[in-house]
C-alpha positions as CSV (number, residue, x, y, z in Angstrom):
1,X,-31.0,38.3,-17.9
2,X,-28.7,35.7,-16.3
3,X,-29.2,34.4,-12.8
4,X,-28.2,31.4,-10.8
5,X,-30.7,28.6,-10.5
6,X,-30.6,25.2,-8.7
7,X,-30.5,22.2,-10.8
8,X,-33.3,19.6,-10.2
9,X,-30.7,17.2,-8.7
10,X,-29.7,19.8,-6.1
11,X,-33.3,20.5,-5.1
12,X,-33.8,17.0,-3.7
13,X,-32.5,16.1,-0.2
14,X,-29.2,14.2,0.0
15,X,-29.9,10.4,0.5
16,X,-28.9,8.9,3.8
17,X,-25.8,6.6,3.3
18,X,-24.9,3.5,5.3
19,X,-21.3,4.8,5.9
20,X,-22.3,8.2,7.1
21,X,-21.3,7.6,10.8
22,X,-19.9,10.7,12.4
23,X,-18.3,9.4,15.6
24,X,-15.7,6.7,16.2
25,X,-18.1,4.7,18.4
26,X,-20.6,4.6,15.5
27,X,-17.9,3.5,13.1
28,X,-16.8,0.8,15.5
29,X,-20.4,-0.5,15.7
30,X,-20.3,-1.1,11.9
31,X,-17.3,-3.5,12.4
32,X,-19.7,-5.9,14.0
33,X,-21.1,-6.5,10.5
34,X,-17.8,-8.1,9.4
35,X,-18.1,-11.9,9.3
36,X,-16.0,-13.6,12.0
37,X,-14.2,-15.7,9.3
38,X,-12.5,-12.6,7.9
39,X,-11.0,-11.3,11.2
40,X,-8.1,-13.8,11.2
41,X,-7.4,-13.0,7.6
42,X,-7.3,-9.3,8.4
43,X,-4.9,-10.0,11.3
44,X,-2.5,-12.0,9.1
45,X,-2.7,-9.3,6.4
46,X,-1.9,-6.6,8.9
47,X,1.1,-8.5,10.2
48,X,2.4,-9.2,6.7
49,X,2.1,-5.5,5.7
50,X,3.8,-4.5,9.0
51,X,6.6,-6.9,8.4
52,X,7.1,-5.6,4.9
53,X,7.4,-2.0,6.0
54,X,9.8,-3.0,8.8
55,X,11.9,-5.0,6.4
56,X,12.0,-2.2,3.9
57,X,12.8,0.4,6.5
58,X,15.5,-1.7,8.0
59,X,17.1,-2.3,4.6
60,X,17.1,1.4,3.8
61,X,18.6,2.3,7.1
62,X,21.3,-0.3,7.5
63,X,22.5,-1.1,3.9
64,X,25.5,1.2,3.3
65,X,26.0,0.0,-0.3
66,X,22.5,1.1,-1.4
67,X,22.6,4.2,-3.6
68,X,20.1,6.8,-2.5
69,X,21.6,9.7,-4.5
70,X,23.0,10.1,-8.0
71,X,26.6,9.1,-8.5
72,X,27.7,12.6,-9.7
73,X,26.3,14.5,-6.7
């Protein structure tokens, strides 16, 4: 007779993870573990990615010679 049975892995409790924070405040507390030397690098990287998206969006919005559709349509 066939019946459903738990596998041995499913019988054990789930291990507690370091990244299992549930609230925003708990997640913000984990940011304190980031070394201080990496914060300026993160700011520069965020500005660069923001400038890239701004530049790309501006090019798509203002360039009238850019083909966005097929020629025959």
